[in-house]
LOPA-859180 format. One record per residue: residue in three letters; x, y, z of N, C-alpha, C in turn. Coordinates in steps of 0.02 Angstrom, whole numbers, plus 50000, padded with zeros to 5 digits. Each point is the difference from the previous one (the first is absolute). Layout:
% residues N
AlaXYZXYZXYZ...
This chain:
% residues 276
Unk550745489655527499334997649985499765003249935Unk499694996049957499775002349935499455005250008Unk500045005349961499515005350002499444998649951Unk499465003950008499434999349955499565006150004Unk499484999949959499495005350001499324996849999Unk499575002250046499314997750001499575005149964Unk499634997749950499575004349961499284998450017Unk499655005050028499294999250016499605003349944Unk499724995849957499645002649941499415004350020Unk499704998750057499425003850022500175007350016Unk500635001550011500205006750019500285004249942Unk500114996849944500295003649943499465004249965Unk500155006449989499525004549968500205001849929Unk500534996949975500205001249931500315006849987Unk500305003050050500295006749991500644999849958Unk500344994249999500614998949961500595004150025Unk500005001950063500585003250029500604995249999Unk499864993550006500544995149999500354999949933Unk499625000949947500305000249933500475005949992Unk499775005850024500405006149993500634999550042Unk499944997750061500584999650044500514994949974Unk499754994649970500444995049971500405002949943Unk499665003749956500345003349944500525004950026Unk499815003850050500445005350026500624997150032Unk499924995250045500574997350037500484996249954Unk499734996249954500424995849957500205003649935Unk499835006349995500205004149942499784996749935Unk499374997849998499724996849941499655005249956Unk500084999549935499695005049956499244999449999Unk499685005750001499275000349993499855001549926Unk500024994849960499935000849927499295002249982Unk499955003049942499355002049975499544994049994Unk499435000450030499544994349999500044995650061Unk500535000950040500064996050061499465001950049Unk499875006550006499465002450044499505003849957Unk499384998850014499465003649965499415000650048Unk499485003249977499415001150042499524994149994Unk500284994050004499594993949996500094996050065Unk499504996050015500044995950060500544994649995Unk500134997749939500494994749991500665002649974Unk500245005550029500625003149977500544999350053Unk500584996949984500134996049940499684993250006Unk499914996749944499644993749999500364994250031Unk500675000049998500384994450027500715002350016Unk500354995850037500705001550015500434999049938Unk500585003250000500464999549944500705001450025Unk500485000549954500695001450020500075006850032Unk499565004849983500035006750028499435001550048Unk499554995350009499465000850049500004993950045Unk500265000850060500124994350044499414998450045Unk499525004550004499394998750037499425003449965Unk499424997050004499405003149971499404998050041Unk499485003949995499384998750037499454998649949Unk499744993950003499454998149956499335000850036Unk499485001249963499345000650031499534994649974Unk499544998050042499534994749983499315001950026Unk499484998349961499315001050020499694993050010Unk499804998650062499744993450016499265000550016Unk499614995749969499284999850014499874996050063Unk499655003250047499824996750063499245000650009Unk499644995449969499285000550000499775005949958Unk499645004550032499785006149966500505005650007Unk500534998850035500505005250013500634998849958Unk500375005449990500654999749967500545002150048Unk500554996350001500575001750042500595002049955Unk500295005750016500605002249966500594998150044Unk500494996649970500594998150038500635001849959Unk500485002650036500645001949969500544995450029Unk500444997649956500504995250021500695002149974Unk500455001350045500695001649982500374993649982Unk500365000149943500394994349979500725002049987Unk500454995550013500725001049992500314993050005Unk500664999749998500334993550010499804997450069Unk499844993650003499784996950063500584997950044Unk500615000049972500604998150038499904993250034Unk499964994949958499874993250022500534997550049Unk499794995650045500484997050047500524995849962Unk499784996649949500454996349955499855002349929Unk500325005549978499815003249937500164995849939Unk499524999549955500104996549937500475003849955Unk499995006750004500455004049957500734998750017Unk500154999250063500694998550020500204993149976Unk499544995250004500154993249979500114999549925Unk499615004049961500044999749927500595003849972Unk500295004650038500545004449975500664996249997Unk500244998549940500614996049994500635004050015Unk499955006750002500575004150020499985001650074Unk499484997650034499895001250071500035007550016Unk499665003949959499965007250012499565001650060Unk499444996550006499555001150055500214996050061Unk499875002950059500164996550062499465001850052Unk499834995250041499525001150055500405001950062Unk499885005950027500355002450059499674997450063Unk500365000250054499734997750064499445004650024Unk500005006249976499475004850018499354998649963Unk500034995849948499404998349963499975002649929Unk500415005049985499995003049933500354995549949Unk499714999749940500314996649944500285005549954Unk500665000449996500325005649965500564997449955Unk500285004549960500614998349964500564999150050Unk500424995149988500544998550045500425006350013Unk500085002150063500375006250014500754999049991Unk500255001449940500714999649985500215006549966Unk500645000549985500245005949965499695000649931Unk499854994249970499705000149934499245001450003Unk499724999450061499295001050009499614995549953Unk499575002849957499584995949958500324998549932Unk500655001349994500344998549937500014992549986Unk499874996050052499954992849989499414998249955Unk499485004050001499404998649961500165000449926Unk499824994749964500134999849927499365000949960Unk499455001450034499375001249966499684993949969Unk500124994150029499724993849972499254999550013Unk499765003250053499295000350018499734993450026Unk500434995450020499774993850031499625001450065Unk500225005250036499675001750063499285002249987Unk499885003349944499335002349983499544994049987Unk500284994949969499614994049985499874996050064Unk500494999950045499954995950060499545003050053Unk499955006650003499625003350053499264998149996Unk499714997150053499294998149997499535005950004Unk500275005950017499595006050006500085004849941Unk500444998349953500095004149941500245007050014Unk500475000850045500215006650023500605003049962Unk500574996649993500595003249971499855003249932Unk500295005849987499895003649938500665001049962Unk499965000149934500595000549958500045007049970Unk500605002649996500115006749971500044999449924Unk499424999649969499974998949928500295005949960Unk500005005950029500225005949963500745001650011Unk500374995750035500705001250014500454996149952Unk500585003049983500484996549958500324994250038Unk500125001050064500274994750043499524999050059Unk499474996249988499454999650048500144995450059Unk499645001450054499994995850059499284998050015Unk499934995050042499354998450030499975003750066Unk499445003550013499945003850061499344998650035Unk500005001050065499414999050041500105003450068Unk499484999750042500045002750067500584996950039Unk500375004250035500574997750041499855000050074Unk499365001050017499795000250070500365005750037Unk500215005149962500385005650029500554997450046Unk500404995349974500514996850040500515005050026Unk500145005249961500485005150023499725003750060Unk499375001550001499695003350058499994995350060Unk499814993849987499934995250054500674998150032Unk500494998549958500644997450023500465005550024Unk500065005349961500515005050014499755005650046Unk499355001549997499755005750038499484998150052Unk499824993650003499524997850050499315002949991Unk499815001549939499355003049985499524995049970Unk499375001650001499494996049967500035001249925Unk499724995549960499955001349928499635006549987Unk500185003449946499715006549984499254999649993Unk499754994749970499274999449989499634999650067Unk500304996750049499684999250065499955006750036Unk500545004049997500005006450036499505005049971Unk499834999249936499565004949967499264998150003Unk499844994050026499304997850002499625003750055Unk499495003949982499655004150050499484996350042Unk499814994049979499464996450034500234994150041Unk500644998550000500254994250037499854993549966Unk499895000149935499874993849963500634995749996Unk500585003150007500644996449996500345000350068Unk500214994350026500364999850063500634995949992Unk500575002950017500654996949994500224997150067Unk500334994249998500254997150062500284993149988Unk500104996350055500244993149995499444995649972Unk500174995749954499494996149966499584995850048Unk500324996850048499634995850046499505004250041Unk500215005950021499565004250039499425002749958Unk500145001449936499485002349955499484994549988Unk500244993949993499544994449992499544999350061Unk500295000750059499604999550061499485005650002Unk500195006049981499535005649999499464998949947Unk500194997449943499524998849946499454995250024Unk500194994650032499514995250024499605002750058Unk500315004450039499635003250055499455004449972Unk500155003849948499485004249968499454995749970Unk500204994549967499514995649968499544996950051Unk500284997650055499604996650051499545004850038Unk500205006350005499595004850037499465003349957Unk500084999749935499525003349956499754995049947Unk499374998050004499754994849955499965002149927Unk500095006349984499945002049930500604997849959Unk500564998550033500604998049964499954992849973Unk500294998949942500074993249973500474996150046Unk499844993850013500404995950045500634997549965Unk500465004449991500634998249969500455006049991Unk500654998750000500505005249988500374998249936Unk499895003949949500354998449936500745001850007Unk500424995149986500725000950007500284996250059Unk499554997450043500254996050057500314993549976Unk499664996649953500244993649977500044999449924Unk499675004549964499994999549927500715000049972Unk500154995149958500654999449968500585000150051Unk499884996950057500514999750051500025005950047Unk499555004749992499975005850044500375006049971Unk499765006050016500295006249975500085005050056Unk500415005149987500115005350050499425004950003Unk499625000649945499425004349999499384995850013Unk499605002150049499424996250023499375004249991Unk499464996849980499385003649986499424997150039Unk499575004550027499364998050027499465004149966Unk499414997049993499485003249960499314997950025Unk499505004149984499314998350017499634997249939Unk500344999449944499714996849941500484994549977Unk499744994949967500444994449978500595002549959Unk500574997050011500615002249968499984999249924Unk499644995049976499964999149928499605005549966Unk499615003850040499615005649973500415006449995Unk500595000050029500415006150000500694998749969Unk500024995549952500604999249960500524995150023Unk499874996350054500504995350025499874993149970Unk500534996649984499944993149974499884995450059Unk499434996850001499834995250052499954992949974Unk499964999249934499964993449969500474999649941Unk500244993949989500414998649941499814993149974Unk499784999849938499784993849968499424996850040Unk499565004350025499414997550035500114997950072Unk500605001050026500154998250068500285006150038Unk499955000050066500295005650038500745000749986Unk500255006149999500715001049987500414996350052Unk500584997849979500414996050043500255004050061Unk500094996550055500305003050059500754998850002Unk500244996449951500724998849994500315005449955Unk500635001550012500335004949959500144997349930Unk500055004449952500154998049931500674996349996Unk500545002550033500634996349996499954992950026Unk499604998850053499944993250026499634995549951Unk499535002849962499644996149951500454998049942Unk500405004849976500454998449944500554995250022Unk500205000450063500524995550024499774992750000Unk499354999050009499734993249998500154996749932Unk500045004049948500154997449933500755000249987Unk500325005650016500705000949983500464995350039Unk499794997850060500444995750040500134993349966Unk499564998249952500104993749965500445000749938Unk500205006149984500395001249939500654996049998Unk500425000050054500624996049997499874992649989Unk499494997450034499854992949992499774998449929Unk499585004549973499774998949931500585000649951Unk500455004850013500575001049954500454993949999Unk500214997950059500464994350002499644993449985Unk499374999550021499624993949985499884999249926Unk499805005449966499894999749928500654998849963Unk500545003050026500654998849970500214992750005Unk499864997050058500174993050009499604995549953Unk499355001649993499574996149955500255000449928Unk500175006149978500245000949932500674996449989Unk500435000050051500644996449995499894992549992Unk499554997350041499854992949996499704998349931Unk499545004249977499704998849934500525000349945Unk500475004750006500535000749950500454993950000Unk500184997650061500434994150004499654993949972Unk499354999450013499624994249975499955000149924Unk499835005849972499935000449927500674999049965Unk500545002650032500664999249970500204992649999Unk499894996550057500174992950003499564996049952Unk499365001949994499554996549954500255000849928Unk500235006049983500255001249932500644996049987Unk500444999550051500624996249991499854992649990Unk499524997350039499824992949992499714998849931Unk499605004849976499694999349934500545000149946Unk500505004350006500545000249951500414993750000Unk500124997250060500404994050005499624994049968Unk499354999850009499614994549972500025000249924Unk500015005949970500055000549927500694998249976Unk500515001550040500694998749980500144992449997Unk499724996250047500144992850005499424995849973Unk499565002949962499444996249972500254994949949Unk499784993650008500254994749954499825001649927Unk500464998149955499905001349929499724993749967Unk499475000549963499694994449966500364998949934Unk500384994149991500404998649940499614996649945Unk499354998650015499614996749947499865004849943
């Protein structure tokens, strides 16, 4: 059964223990400027920062609400990054994690084309701009802990308030809706349940999702509930027909123009000569 994490925004206090544990477990460098004494430190995910906590101030009448939101790879049910990768470096595991294909070459398949970065609807994958032989990197859902050691992701184990809960995705969805139905302060929706075909990371909140950095609209309409690969397939599936159909049309046009030219040449060859 696919795993997931339920994030309860109302319980996050912005301590950023998840950021530290992620860096520690994955042996990621804490570069100068990555952490500072600012609320928005670091500002976004990157090749060396796989999770970050953003803060938002929401006006609620005369009151202000501070909300902290952990962001990382959403590990889509049908990942766009996997679909866009022509070397098939990324793979969706049965456990729910989207990782580099586990082979002897590991991520050597990655050629740094960055198509996955363009395809991702959440803008998560990061490029190693400072490397001579760069890779694209992102959260791996602590697949090594989950698969090999039967442990929860490092960020989940370090959360002191229970804002993060790891488990089977279906069970987490049931718990999310149970919390929503029992407490009227929650927004009536689970972000990640259906957005872009559904994701392994699920969010519940007491403030609208568009107020805390989540994309809820695209081109003036609600974000699609279909996966990105299924949308592109609607177009790409016609490619063979267009290729052979256009080829057939061009062949017919070529044959017609060639025959027309031959008839024209023959008419000039046998044109009667005026002897007057």
